All heavy atoms as an XYZ file, in Angstrom:
898
protein
N     -10.029    -12.354    -26.640
C     -10.758    -12.537    -25.404
C     -10.270    -11.481    -24.413
O      -9.084    -11.278    -24.224
C     -10.494    -13.940    -24.849
C     -11.110    -14.139    -23.487
S     -10.591    -15.650    -22.630
C     -11.227    -16.891    -23.695
N     -11.198    -10.791    -23.767
C     -10.804     -9.791    -22.771
C     -10.596    -10.464    -21.419
O     -11.174    -11.495    -21.124
C     -11.863     -8.702    -22.662
O     -13.044     -9.247    -22.126
N      -9.746     -9.852    -20.611
C      -9.455    -10.370    -19.279
C     -10.430     -9.750    -18.298
O     -10.693     -8.547    -18.340
C      -8.017    -10.006    -18.877
O      -7.132    -10.497    -19.878
C      -7.655    -10.589    -17.538
N     -10.967    -10.544    -17.405
C     -11.881    -10.034    -16.388
C     -11.155     -9.036    -15.497
O      -9.959     -9.168    -15.241
C     -12.432    -11.185    -15.550
N     -11.869     -8.046    -15.018
C     -11.270     -7.002    -14.181
C     -10.576     -7.594    -12.966
O      -9.492     -7.176    -12.596
C     -12.329     -5.974    -13.754
C     -12.759     -5.171    -14.976
C     -11.805     -5.050    -12.665
C     -13.914     -4.245    -14.736
N     -11.158     -8.596    -12.336
C     -10.584     -9.138    -11.107
C      -9.262     -9.858    -11.355
O      -8.569    -10.207    -10.426
C     -11.574    -10.072    -10.401
C     -11.836    -11.337    -11.145
N     -12.786    -11.428    -12.128
C     -11.253    -12.542    -11.061
C     -12.783    -12.654    -12.617
N     -11.867    -13.347    -11.989
N      -8.903    -10.056    -12.609
C      -7.647    -10.738    -12.911
C      -6.530     -9.763    -13.274
O      -5.420    -10.181    -13.534
C      -7.859    -11.734    -14.054
C      -8.770    -12.866    -13.654
C      -9.075    -13.779    -14.807
O      -9.010    -13.391    -15.956
N      -9.411    -15.009    -14.501
N      -6.825     -8.494    -13.278
C      -5.814     -7.492    -13.607
C      -5.415     -6.757    -12.335
O      -6.233     -6.499    -11.476
C      -6.368     -6.479    -14.607
C      -6.722     -7.088    -15.938
C      -7.362     -6.052    -16.864
O      -7.620     -4.930    -16.464
N      -7.602     -6.441    -18.083
N      -4.151     -6.403    -12.233
C      -3.733     -5.600    -11.084
C      -3.836     -4.134    -11.487
O      -3.778     -3.801    -12.667
C      -2.339     -5.998    -10.647
C      -1.224     -5.288    -11.304
C       0.128     -5.731    -10.747
N       1.003     -5.886    -11.878
C       1.324     -7.037    -12.429
N       0.909     -8.167    -11.933
N       2.079     -7.078    -13.487
N      -3.997     -3.251    -10.507
C      -4.049     -1.818    -10.824
C      -2.720     -1.371    -11.439
O      -1.686     -2.013    -11.225
C      -4.236     -1.160     -9.451
C      -4.588     -2.240     -8.506
C      -4.120     -3.527     -9.094
N      -2.731     -0.274    -12.179
C      -1.452      0.248    -12.691
C      -0.500      0.510    -11.531
O      -0.932      0.876    -10.441
C      -1.845      1.559    -13.381
C      -3.318      1.461    -13.604
C      -3.863      0.553    -12.548
N       0.782      0.360    -11.754
C       1.754      0.522    -10.670
C       2.021      1.981    -10.321
O       2.652      2.280     -9.312
C       3.063     -0.170    -11.022
O       3.627      0.413    -12.176
N       1.516      2.891    -11.130
C       1.687      4.327    -10.874
C       0.455      5.045    -11.406
O       0.132      4.927    -12.589
C       2.946      4.821    -11.568
C       3.320      6.225    -11.273
C       4.682      6.532    -11.925
N       4.945      7.940    -11.951
C       5.520      8.610    -10.967
N       5.901      7.987     -9.881
N       5.728      9.903    -11.071
N      -0.230      5.769    -10.526
C      -1.448      6.489    -10.902
C      -1.308      7.923    -10.420
O      -1.149      8.168     -9.226
C      -2.701      5.853    -10.263
C      -2.818      4.386    -10.656
C      -3.946      6.643    -10.643
C      -3.843      3.611     -9.834
N      -1.367      8.874    -11.345
C      -1.303     10.295    -10.995
C      -2.704     10.866    -11.144
O      -3.313     10.764    -12.206
C      -0.332     11.028    -11.910
C      -0.158     12.524    -11.671
C       0.363     12.793    -10.261
C       0.772     13.124    -12.706
N      -3.223     11.455    -10.077
C      -4.551     12.065    -10.099
C      -4.477     13.350    -10.916
O      -3.785     14.292    -10.525
C      -4.992     12.363     -8.664
C      -6.336     13.058     -8.582
O      -6.995     13.241     -9.630
O      -6.735     13.419     -7.467
N      -5.179     13.424    -12.050
C      -5.088     14.631    -12.884
C      -5.786     15.843    -12.256
O      -5.538     16.966    -12.647
C      -5.789     14.219    -14.183
C      -6.719     13.130    -13.791
C      -6.059     12.416    -12.622
N      -6.630     15.626    -11.260
C      -7.389     16.710    -10.640
C      -6.711     17.303     -9.411
O      -7.148     18.330     -8.909
C      -8.783     16.212    -10.247
C      -9.603     15.698    -11.408
C      -9.943     16.809    -12.400
O     -10.206     17.936    -11.964
O      -9.928     16.521    -13.609
N      -5.718     16.643     -8.883
C      -5.130     17.159     -7.656
C      -3.791     16.542     -7.363
O      -3.316     15.686     -8.095
N      -3.199     16.979     -6.283
C      -1.846     16.506     -5.967
C      -1.858     15.149     -5.264
O      -1.713     15.069     -4.046
C      -1.306     17.603     -5.059
C      -2.525     18.105     -4.351
C      -3.654     17.983     -5.350
N      -2.076     14.095     -6.014
C      -2.050     12.764     -5.433
C      -1.430     11.787     -6.414
O      -1.792     11.747     -7.593
C      -3.464     12.304     -5.066
C      -3.560     10.991     -4.306
C      -2.829     11.066     -2.970
C      -5.015     10.621     -4.086
N      -0.494     11.016     -5.918
C       0.183     10.003     -6.702
C       0.099      8.692     -5.938
O       0.405      8.656     -4.747
C       1.652     10.397     -6.905
C       2.579      9.384     -7.556
C       2.170      9.116     -9.001
C       4.019      9.880     -7.500
N      -0.355      7.637     -6.595
C      -0.390      6.301     -6.003
C       0.668      5.462     -6.703
O       0.755      5.486     -7.932
C      -1.754      5.640     -6.210
C      -2.893      6.147     -5.354
C      -3.512      7.366     -5.984
C      -3.917      5.064     -5.201
N       1.453      4.738     -5.921
C       2.504      3.887     -6.480
C       2.456      2.508     -5.839
O       2.138      2.382     -4.649
C       3.889      4.478     -6.218
S       4.185      5.999     -7.098
N       2.804      1.508     -6.624
C       2.946      0.157     -6.080
C       4.001      0.186     -4.985
O       4.941      0.985     -5.034
C       3.350     -0.811     -7.186
N       3.866     -0.682     -3.981
C       4.848     -0.679     -2.890
C       6.225     -1.099     -3.393
O       6.338     -1.931     -4.287
C       4.281     -1.707     -1.906
C       3.431     -2.599     -2.737
C       2.884     -1.746     -3.842
N       7.241     -0.499     -2.798
C       8.616     -0.821     -3.171
C       9.496     -0.672     -1.939
O       9.256      0.207     -1.103
C       9.100      0.106     -4.283
N      10.505     -1.507     -1.829
C      11.362     -1.467     -0.639
C      12.090     -0.136     -0.490
O      12.423      0.255      0.624
C      12.356     -2.655     -0.598
C      11.608     -3.971     -0.423
C      13.241     -2.678     -1.820
N      12.287      0.595     -1.568
C      12.947      1.899     -1.436
C      12.071      2.918     -0.716
O      12.548      3.969     -0.307
C      13.448      2.444     -2.778
C      12.393      2.627     -3.818
C      12.317      1.451     -4.770
O      12.505      0.302     -4.381
N      12.020      1.728     -6.020
N      10.784      2.616     -0.514
C       9.903      3.484      0.265
C      10.067      3.272      1.774
O       9.432      3.969      2.561
C       8.435      3.221     -0.082
C       8.079      3.434     -1.513
N       6.948      2.881     -2.075
C       8.690      4.122     -2.509
C       6.883      3.224     -3.348
N       7.919      3.975     -3.635
N      10.889      2.326      2.179
C      10.986      1.940      3.590
C      11.216      3.111      4.546
O      10.444      3.282      5.490
C      12.065      0.860      3.799
O      11.724     -0.293      3.025
C      12.186      0.463      5.258
N      12.239      3.943      4.376
C      12.466      5.011      5.363
C      11.274      5.963      5.485
O      10.858      6.319      6.595
C      13.701      5.742      4.832
C      14.389      4.758      3.957
C      13.290      3.921      3.355
N      10.695      6.342      4.353
C       9.555      7.240      4.367
C       8.325      6.577      4.980
O       7.567      7.213      5.716
C       9.246      7.704      2.945
O       8.124      8.546      2.930
N       8.132      5.303      4.696
C       6.999      4.581      5.275
C       7.125      4.504      6.792
O       6.150      4.707      7.510
C       6.889      3.183      4.679
C       5.691      2.373      5.166
C       4.380      3.021      4.730
C       5.773      0.947      4.671
N       8.319      4.245      7.287
C       8.525      4.188      8.742
C       8.175      5.539      9.373
O       7.505      5.594     10.406
C       9.974      3.757      9.082
C      10.273      3.941     10.561
C      10.193      2.302      8.672
N       8.580      6.641      8.738
C       8.240      7.968      9.267
C       6.719      8.172      9.274
O       6.158      8.679     10.255
C       8.919      9.066      8.448
C      10.412      9.156      8.684
C      11.015     10.403      8.060
N      10.915     10.463      6.605
C      11.764      9.883      5.763
N      12.786      9.170      6.222
N      11.601     10.006      4.466
N       6.049      7.779      8.200
C       4.587      7.942      8.125
C       3.880      7.080      9.171
O       2.916      7.522      9.792
C       4.101      7.595      6.716
N       4.366      5.868      9.365
C       3.769      4.981     10.374
C       3.932      5.592     11.757
O       2.980      5.648     12.539
C       4.384      3.574     10.308
C       3.925      2.861      9.035
C       4.016      2.757     11.544
C       4.661      1.556      8.749
N       5.128      6.070     12.084
C       5.355      6.676     13.402
C       4.450      7.889     13.621
O       3.960      8.097     14.736
C       6.822      7.045     13.598
C       7.653      5.886     14.003
N       7.721      5.434     15.295
C       8.444      5.057     13.272
C       8.517      4.375     15.351
N       8.960      4.128     14.144
N       4.200      8.656     12.575
C       3.339      9.830     12.699
C       1.887      9.448     12.982
O       1.140     10.233     13.563
C       3.417     10.673     11.426
N       1.486      8.238     12.585
C       0.097      7.795     12.734
C      -0.067      6.619     13.688
O      -1.161      6.056     13.781
C      -0.448      7.374     11.365
O      -0.355      8.403     10.434
N       0.975      6.235     14.366
C       0.979      4.988     15.131
C      -0.163      4.844     16.142
O      -0.802      3.780     16.181
C       2.329      4.784     15.807
C       2.685      3.374     16.209
C       2.524      2.389     15.059
C       4.095      3.315     16.748
N      -0.484      5.837     16.959
C      -1.588      5.633     17.916
C      -2.900      5.250     17.225
O      -3.600      4.349     17.665
C      -1.703      6.975     18.633
C      -0.333      7.566     18.523
C       0.177      7.129     17.161
N      -3.225      5.905     16.124
C      -4.459      5.584     15.398
C      -4.350      4.231     14.694
O      -5.312      3.455     14.664
C      -4.779      6.677     14.386
N      -3.202      3.931     14.127
C      -3.023      2.672     13.394
C      -3.146      1.450     14.299
O      -3.663      0.416     13.875
C      -1.657      2.650     12.701
C      -1.495      3.593     11.520
C      -0.037      3.605     11.054
C      -2.419      3.213     10.393
N      -2.684      1.566     15.525
C      -2.714      0.399     16.424
C      -4.131     -0.098     16.697
O      -4.316     -1.255     17.017
C      -1.989      0.717     17.727
C      -0.494      0.701     17.524
C       0.254      0.591     18.835
N       1.648      0.335     18.553
C       2.647      1.022     19.077
N       2.409      1.992     19.941
N       3.893      0.724     18.763
N      -5.117      0.758     16.544
C      -6.493      0.337     16.747
C      -7.051     -0.502     15.618
O      -8.046     -1.198     15.797
N      -6.404     -0.468     14.444
C      -6.994     -1.102     13.264
C      -6.051     -1.962     12.432
O      -6.509     -2.821     11.688
C      -7.576     -0.021     12.335
C      -8.598      0.828     13.025
C      -8.247      2.063     13.559
C      -9.898      0.389     13.174
C      -9.188      2.846     14.213
C     -10.842      1.166     13.823
C     -10.480      2.390     14.339
O     -11.397      3.157     14.982
N      -4.763     -1.700     12.494
C      -3.834     -2.350     11.571
C      -2.909     -3.328     12.289
O      -2.128     -2.925     13.145
C      -2.974     -1.301     10.861
C      -3.774     -0.291     10.097
S      -4.680     -1.112      8.775
C      -5.036      0.242      7.717
N      -2.969     -4.595     11.924
C      -2.103     -5.592     12.571
C      -0.612     -5.254     12.469
O       0.133     -5.461     13.416
C      -2.426     -6.890     11.835
C      -3.801     -6.694     11.286
C      -3.899     -5.220     10.977
N      -0.179     -4.694     11.336
C       1.247     -4.392     11.190
C       1.712     -3.330     12.173
O       2.903     -3.231     12.474
C       1.585     -3.978      9.752
C       1.141     -2.580      9.395
C       1.912     -1.484      9.736
C      -0.043     -2.368      8.718
C       1.511     -0.201      9.411
C      -0.447     -1.093      8.378
C       0.329     -0.012      8.727
N       0.790     -2.527     12.701
C       1.167     -1.454     13.621
C       1.655     -1.990     14.962
O       2.239     -1.258     15.749
C      -0.003     -0.501     13.836
N       1.450     -3.268     15.206
C       1.910     -3.881     16.455
C       3.283     -4.531     16.292
O       3.827     -5.061     17.255
C       0.872     -4.890     16.958
C      -0.432     -4.222     17.264
N      -0.680     -3.575     18.448
C      -1.535     -4.054     16.499
C      -1.887     -3.055     18.411
N      -2.432     -3.326     17.244
N       3.833     -4.475     15.081
C       5.187     -4.969     14.848
C       6.186     -3.902     15.301
O       5.832     -2.745     15.505
C       5.412     -5.239     13.354
C       4.503     -6.261     12.690
C       4.737     -6.262     11.183
C       4.756     -7.644     13.269
N       7.431     -4.286     15.397
C       8.488     -3.318     15.651
C       8.530     -2.372     14.451
O       8.557     -2.824     13.309
C       9.842     -4.033     15.806
O       9.731     -4.979     16.860
C      10.947     -3.045     16.094
N       8.512     -1.089     14.701
C       8.470     -0.111     13.617
C       9.864      0.443     13.328
O      10.159      1.596     13.574
C       7.475      0.999     13.957
C       6.065      0.527     14.150
C       5.547     -0.268     12.964
O       5.785      0.070     11.806
N       4.846     -1.348     13.230
N      10.710     -0.427     12.807
C      12.037      0.003     12.388
C      12.198     -0.331     10.908
O      11.359     -1.002     10.302
C      13.131     -0.627     13.244
C      13.144     -2.148     13.176
O      12.634     -2.743     12.200
O      13.682     -2.767     14.104
N      13.279      0.143     10.313
C      13.468     -0.050      8.877
C      13.651     -1.515      8.498
O      13.180     -1.936      7.453
C      14.617      0.812      8.368
C      14.237      2.276      8.349
C      15.206      3.147      7.592
O      16.018      2.617      6.797
O      15.129      4.364      7.781
N      14.307     -2.308      9.329
C      14.490     -3.725      8.999
C      13.155     -4.461      8.922
O      12.887     -5.200      7.974
C      15.390     -4.422     10.026
C      16.837     -4.001      9.919
O      17.234     -3.475      8.853
O      17.565     -4.167     10.911
N      12.289     -4.241      9.906
C      10.982     -4.898      9.932
C      10.129     -4.447      8.759
O       9.505     -5.263      8.068
C      10.252     -4.608     11.255
O      11.066     -5.065     12.331
C       8.895     -5.277     11.304
N      10.099     -3.148      8.503
C       9.268     -2.639      7.410
C       9.841     -3.009      6.044
O       9.088     -3.230      5.105
C       9.080     -1.129      7.539
C       8.166     -0.752      8.675
C       6.819     -1.448      8.587
O       6.223     -1.580      7.522
N       6.324     -1.912      9.720
N      11.149     -3.112      5.912
C      11.751     -3.561      4.655
C      11.261     -4.980      4.331
O      10.845     -5.260      3.208
C      13.283     -3.535      4.760
C      13.969     -3.929      3.478
C      14.385     -2.956      2.581
C      14.212     -5.270      3.155
C      15.021     -3.301      1.392
C      14.831     -5.615      1.966
C      15.238     -4.633      1.097
O      15.849     -4.978     -0.082
N      11.297     -5.850      5.328
C      10.837     -7.228      5.133
C       9.356     -7.254      4.774
O       8.933     -7.957      3.863
C      11.095     -8.060      6.407
O      12.496     -8.035      6.679
C      10.615     -9.489      6.253
N       8.544     -6.458      5.480
C       7.109     -6.394      5.195
C       6.859     -5.825      3.809
O       6.045     -6.339      3.041
C       6.389     -5.554      6.251
C       4.874     -5.697      6.202
C       4.211     -4.887      7.301
N       4.191     -3.475      6.996
C       3.336     -2.901      6.141
N       2.432     -3.625      5.521
N       3.384     -1.610      5.924
N       7.611     -4.782      3.431
C       7.442     -4.197      2.095
C       7.848     -5.162      0.996
O       7.228     -5.193     -0.067
C       8.249     -2.904      1.965
C       7.544     -1.650      2.392
C       8.468     -0.447      2.254
C       6.287     -1.428      1.595
N       8.879     -5.946      1.222
C       9.263     -6.946      0.226
C       8.117     -7.926     -0.006
O       7.817     -8.300     -1.146
C      10.524     -7.690      0.674
N       7.419     -8.299      1.072
C       6.291     -9.228      0.960
C       5.100     -8.580      0.256
O       4.522     -9.164     -0.652
C       5.867     -9.728      2.346
C       4.703    -10.701      2.296
C       5.033    -11.962      1.516
O       6.021    -12.609      1.804
N       4.229    -12.279      0.528
N       4.709     -7.357      0.664
C       3.545     -6.741      0.030
C       3.832     -6.357     -1.416
O       2.933     -6.390     -2.263
C       2.965     -5.547      0.836
C       2.476     -5.984      2.197
C       3.909     -4.397      0.932
N       5.078     -6.048     -1.720
C       5.455     -5.784     -3.108
C       5.330     -7.060     -3.946
O       4.774     -7.040     -5.051
C       6.881     -5.237     -3.172
O       7.242     -4.974     -4.509
N       5.815     -8.165     -3.420
C       5.684     -9.448     -4.134
C       4.207     -9.809     -4.306
O       3.793    -10.271     -5.382
C       6.420    -10.549     -3.375
N       3.393     -9.572     -3.274
C       1.951     -9.832     -3.370
C       1.329     -9.005     -4.487
O       0.502     -9.498     -5.254
C       1.239     -9.497     -2.057
C       1.583    -10.438     -0.915
O       2.131    -11.525     -1.166
O       1.295    -10.065      0.242
N       1.709     -7.742     -4.572
C       1.178     -6.846     -5.598
C       1.506     -7.390     -6.996
O       0.637     -7.522     -7.844
C       1.753     -5.436     -5.426
C       1.336     -4.501     -6.529
C       0.161     -3.764     -6.411
C       2.079     -4.381     -7.693
C      -0.244     -2.922     -7.431
C       1.677     -3.547     -8.714
C       0.517     -2.822     -8.585
O       0.114     -2.003     -9.603
N       2.769     -7.691     -7.236
C       3.189     -8.107     -8.584
C       2.668     -9.489     -8.953
O       2.494     -9.796    -10.130
C       4.703     -7.995     -8.732
C       5.111     -6.556     -8.713
C       5.725     -5.888     -7.701
C       4.859     -5.584     -9.730
N       5.881     -4.561     -8.029
C       5.368     -4.345     -9.274
C       4.262     -5.641    -10.994
C       5.289     -3.184    -10.031
C       4.185     -4.471    -11.747
C       4.694     -3.266    -11.272
N       2.381    -10.326     -7.948
C       1.770    -11.641     -8.205
C       0.268    -11.520     -8.424
O      -0.362    -12.426     -8.947
C       1.998    -12.562     -6.998
C       3.069    -13.582     -7.170
C       3.016    -14.666     -6.096
N       2.591    -14.226     -4.787
C       3.386    -13.752     -3.834
N       4.681    -13.657     -4.039
N       2.904    -13.387     -2.672
N      -0.312    -10.408     -7.979
C      -1.749    -10.220     -8.099
C      -2.525    -10.788     -6.929
O      -3.728    -10.996     -7.017
N      -1.844    -11.020     -5.813
C      -2.504    -11.582     -4.631
C      -3.160    -10.521     -3.754
O      -4.158    -10.783     -3.099
C      -1.500    -12.364     -3.774
C      -0.998    -13.615     -4.465
O      -1.657    -14.074     -5.413
O       0.057    -14.124     -4.056
N      -2.581     -9.342     -3.703
C      -3.054     -8.269     -2.837
C      -2.501     -6.978     -3.432
O      -1.421     -6.992     -4.040
C      -2.519     -8.483     -1.415
C      -3.395     -7.861     -0.351
O      -4.601     -8.143     -0.358
O      -2.863     -7.111      0.481
N      -3.213     -5.878     -3.275
C      -2.812     -4.646     -3.961
C      -2.643     -3.486     -2.994
O      -3.547     -2.691     -2.798
C      -3.846     -4.282     -5.030
C      -4.135     -5.401     -5.980
C      -5.383     -5.991     -6.025
C      -3.145     -5.885     -6.830
C      -5.658     -7.019     -6.893
C      -3.409     -6.928     -7.693
C      -4.668     -7.485     -7.725
O      -4.922     -8.512     -8.581
N      -1.487     -3.371     -2.373
C      -1.156     -2.186     -1.569
C      -0.675     -1.104     -2.534
O       0.031     -1.403     -3.501
C       0.000     -2.487     -0.606
C      -0.395     -3.289      0.573
N      -0.528     -4.647      0.535
C      -0.665     -2.910      1.839
C      -0.873     -5.086      1.734
N      -0.960     -4.047      2.547
N      -1.020      0.133     -2.245
C      -0.504      1.269     -3.005
C      -0.095      2.338     -1.994
O      -0.801      2.583     -1.012
C      -1.578      1.844     -3.940
C      -2.113      0.876     -4.983
S      -0.963      0.494     -6.304
C      -1.004      1.982     -7.269
N       1.043      2.971     -2.218
C       1.493      4.053     -1.353
C       1.049      5.381     -1.954
O       1.082      5.568     -3.164
C       3.007      4.020     -1.198
C       3.463      2.844     -0.396
N       4.745      2.387     -0.437
C       2.799      2.035      0.458
C       4.860      1.346      0.376
N       3.682      1.113      0.914
N       0.636      6.288     -1.069
C       0.149      7.605     -1.483
C       1.245      8.647     -1.295
O       1.892      8.688     -0.247
C      -1.059      8.013     -0.641
C      -2.243      7.056     -0.653
C      -3.238      7.447      0.426
C      -2.890      7.053     -2.001
N       1.413      9.486     -2.303
C       2.415     10.553     -2.282
C       1.796     11.835     -2.812
O       0.866     11.805     -3.616
C       3.602     10.221     -3.202
C       4.362      8.991     -2.847
C       4.001      7.756     -3.369
C       5.462      9.053     -2.006
C       4.709      6.614     -3.057
C       6.178      7.915     -1.683
C       5.802      6.698     -2.207
N       2.346     12.955     -2.416
C       2.104     14.219     -3.087
C       3.175     14.262     -4.181
O       4.368     14.135     -3.882
C       2.294     15.376     -2.095
C       2.059     16.733     -2.720
O       2.281     16.898     -3.947
O       1.666     17.647     -1.984
N       2.802     14.408     -5.460
C       3.824     14.385     -6.517
C       4.881     15.476     -6.374
O       5.969     15.362     -6.926
C       3.028     14.545     -7.811
C       1.640     14.841     -7.439
C       1.461     14.579     -5.977
N       4.564     16.509     -5.592
C       5.567     17.558     -5.360
C       6.604     17.120     -4.341
O       7.644     17.753     -4.188
C       4.876     18.841     -4.902
C       3.906     19.402     -5.972
C       3.042     20.472     -5.409
N       2.202     19.885     -4.375
C       1.087     20.437     -3.899
N       0.694     21.599     -4.358
N       0.384     19.842     -2.970
N       6.321     16.037     -3.605
C       7.253     15.465     -2.620
C       7.217     13.943     -2.763
O       6.754     13.232     -1.877
C       6.854     15.893     -1.214
N       7.678     13.425     -3.905
C       7.498     12.003     -4.211
C       8.323     11.036     -3.366
O       8.214      9.832     -3.553
C       7.889     11.908     -5.691
C       8.840     13.041     -5.892
C       8.366     14.133     -4.972
N       9.101     11.541     -2.434
C       9.881     10.660     -1.574
C       9.269     10.506     -0.185
O       9.846      9.830      0.656
C      11.322     11.179     -1.441
C      12.057     11.138     -2.770
O      11.774     10.230     -3.574
O      12.896     12.017     -2.998
N       8.106     11.123      0.060
C       7.484     11.062      1.377
C       6.121     10.378      1.297
O       5.174     10.936      0.747
C       7.328     12.457      1.977
C       8.637     13.062      2.438
C       9.355     12.216      3.485
O       8.709     11.741      4.442
O      10.574     12.029      3.321
N       6.038      9.180      1.845
C       4.771      8.449      1.885
C       3.794      9.201      2.781
O       4.124      9.566      3.907
C       4.984      7.013      2.418
C       3.649      6.306      2.623
C       5.880      6.209      1.491
N       2.589      9.443      2.275
C       1.537     10.104      3.054
C       0.636      9.079      3.736
O       0.049      9.358      4.771
C       0.676     10.984      2.148
C       1.395     12.105      1.409
C       0.430     12.806      0.466
C       2.010     13.082      2.397
N       0.507      7.928      3.138
C      -0.369      6.883      3.655
C      -0.431      5.746      2.654
O       0.348      5.696      1.710
N      -1.371      4.863      2.864
C      -1.514      3.700      1.994
C      -2.987      3.447      1.710
O      -3.860      3.803      2.504
C      -0.944      2.453      2.658
S       0.811      2.549      3.005
N      -3.234      2.826      0.595
C      -4.560      2.360      0.231
C      -4.362      0.990     -0.404
O      -3.302      0.699     -0.947
C      -5.267      3.354     -0.729
C      -4.562      3.453     -2.062
C      -6.722      2.997     -0.917
N      -5.357      0.143     -0.286
C      -5.185     -1.180     -0.866
C      -6.493     -1.865     -1.178
O      -7.552     -1.512     -0.668
N      -6.395     -2.833     -2.047
C      -7.480     -3.761     -2.361
C      -7.004     -5.123     -1.893
O      -5.967     -5.613     -2.351
C      -7.764     -3.768     -3.859
C      -8.207     -2.430     -4.456
C      -8.251     -2.513     -5.978
C      -9.549     -2.018     -3.892
N      -7.759     -5.713     -0.980
C      -7.308     -6.936     -0.323
C      -8.316     -8.072     -0.515
O      -9.519     -7.853     -0.427
C      -7.102     -6.678      1.178
C      -6.289     -5.448      1.439
N      -4.950     -5.382      1.155
C      -6.649     -4.233      1.918
C      -4.506     -4.172      1.478
N      -5.523     -3.462      1.934
N      -7.818     -9.251     -0.714
C      -8.666    -10.423     -0.923
C      -9.039    -11.042      0.421
O      -8.588    -12.125      0.763
C      -7.940    -11.434     -1.799
C      -7.623    -10.898     -3.166
C      -7.026    -11.961     -4.066
N      -6.571    -11.402     -5.310
C      -7.362    -11.108     -6.349
N      -8.646    -11.325     -6.287
N      -6.844    -10.593     -7.452
N      -9.861    -10.328      1.179
C     -10.281    -10.796      2.508
C     -11.799    -10.890      2.591
O     -12.380    -10.623      3.621
C      -9.815     -9.826      3.583
C      -8.332     -9.659      3.642
C      -7.962     -8.686      4.744
N      -6.592     -8.296      4.577
C      -6.101     -7.088      4.795
N      -6.891     -6.128      5.221
N      -4.838     -6.831      4.615
N     -12.438    -11.213      1.507
C     -13.895    -11.270      1.499
C     -14.352    -12.711      1.318
O     -13.567    -13.581      0.941
C     -14.476    -10.405      0.362
O     -14.064    -10.959     -0.890
C     -14.007     -8.967      0.462
N     -15.614    -12.940      1.563
C     -16.162    -14.288      1.393
C     -16.308    -14.661     -0.076
O     -16.214    -15.827     -0.431
C     -17.517    -14.392      2.098
C     -17.464    -14.213      3.607
C     -18.874    -14.231      4.185
C     -16.611    -15.292      4.239
N     -16.541    -13.684     -0.936
C     -16.677    -13.958     -2.368
C     -15.294    -14.057     -3.003
O     -14.432    -13.207     -2.757
C     -17.485    -12.848     -3.036
C     -17.876    -13.169     -4.439
N     -17.028    -13.027     -5.493
C     -19.038    -13.661     -4.934
C     -17.631    -13.397     -6.603
N     -18.869    -13.779     -6.286
N     -15.060    -15.053     -3.812
C     -13.713    -15.270     -4.367
C     -13.243    -14.141     -5.281
O     -12.054    -13.984     -5.515
C     -13.636    -16.614     -5.078
C     -14.469    -16.715     -6.317
C     -14.415    -18.158     -6.866
N     -15.179    -18.250     -8.084
C     -14.640    -18.301     -9.297
N     -13.334    -18.301     -9.435
N     -15.400    -18.361    -10.369
N     -14.154    -13.342     -5.800
C     -13.768    -12.209     -6.639
C     -13.889    -10.877     -5.897
O     -13.627     -9.832     -6.461
C     -14.623    -12.154     -7.905
C     -14.454    -13.344     -8.788
N     -13.242    -13.740     -9.296
C     -15.354    -14.254     -9.214
C     -13.389    -14.824    -10.013
N     -14.669    -15.175     -9.976
N     -14.289    -10.925     -4.637
C     -14.463     -9.707     -3.862
C     -13.141     -9.144     -3.382
O     -12.161     -9.864     -3.187
N     -13.103     -7.841     -3.195
C     -11.930     -7.157     -2.656
C     -12.373     -6.189     -1.565
O     -13.371     -5.489     -1.707
C     -11.203     -6.369     -3.752
C     -10.569     -7.186     -4.872
C     -10.152     -6.279     -6.017
C      -9.387     -7.965     -4.362
N     -11.621     -6.156     -0.485
C     -11.853     -5.204      0.597
C     -10.982     -3.977      0.334
O      -9.828     -4.105     -0.063
C     -11.439     -5.844      1.915
C     -11.443     -4.905      3.097
C     -10.845     -5.568      4.326
O     -11.489     -6.468      4.874
O      -9.721     -5.183      4.690
N     -11.530     -2.791      0.555
C     -10.764     -1.558      0.423
C     -10.227     -1.200      1.806
O     -10.972     -1.169      2.780
C     -11.623     -0.396     -0.108
C     -10.831      0.904     -0.145
C     -12.166     -0.737     -1.488
N      -8.939     -0.968      1.886
C      -8.327     -0.559      3.135
C      -7.507      0.700      2.901
O      -7.022      0.926      1.787
N      -7.367      1.521      3.922
C      -6.575      2.737      3.771
C      -6.127      3.258      5.131
O      -6.718      2.932      6.163
C      -7.367      3.840      3.045
C      -8.617      4.245      3.795
C      -8.578      5.306      4.687
C      -9.811      3.574      3.594
C      -9.711      5.674      5.384
C     -10.945      3.944      4.284
C     -10.894      4.990      5.170
O     -12.022      5.360      5.866
N      -5.093      4.026      5.122
C      -4.684      4.819      6.294
C      -3.845      5.977      5.800
O      -3.294      5.955      4.726
C      -3.939      3.993      7.344
C      -2.585      3.479      6.964
C      -2.321      2.251      6.435
C      -1.329      4.150      7.064
N      -0.980      2.118      6.208
C      -0.342      3.272      6.599
C      -0.942      5.406      7.522
C       0.997      3.620      6.530
C       0.404      5.735      7.477
C       1.348      4.853      6.996
């Protein structure tokens, strides 16, 4: 029996074969780089992202990353961090599939 697509989580690491883009499942070790990326985009993020109104320090983001990482591995929500594979320690942004739709199998695409 095959598993329905909505029951599978995306691969935890996706390398774009056509260009310099790497997507990775969220991990707490991304915290320092994520904080730098958030600070670089903070004015724009505050208009759209609830987390942008939190304190933007490593302790707060570590706690948030632990939660979104657990959500990813449980299959509840799918945040992915974007990297240039030539600089795999610097988060460029995030993309995600989120269960915030009216349909129980629907997913919202979010990114920054």
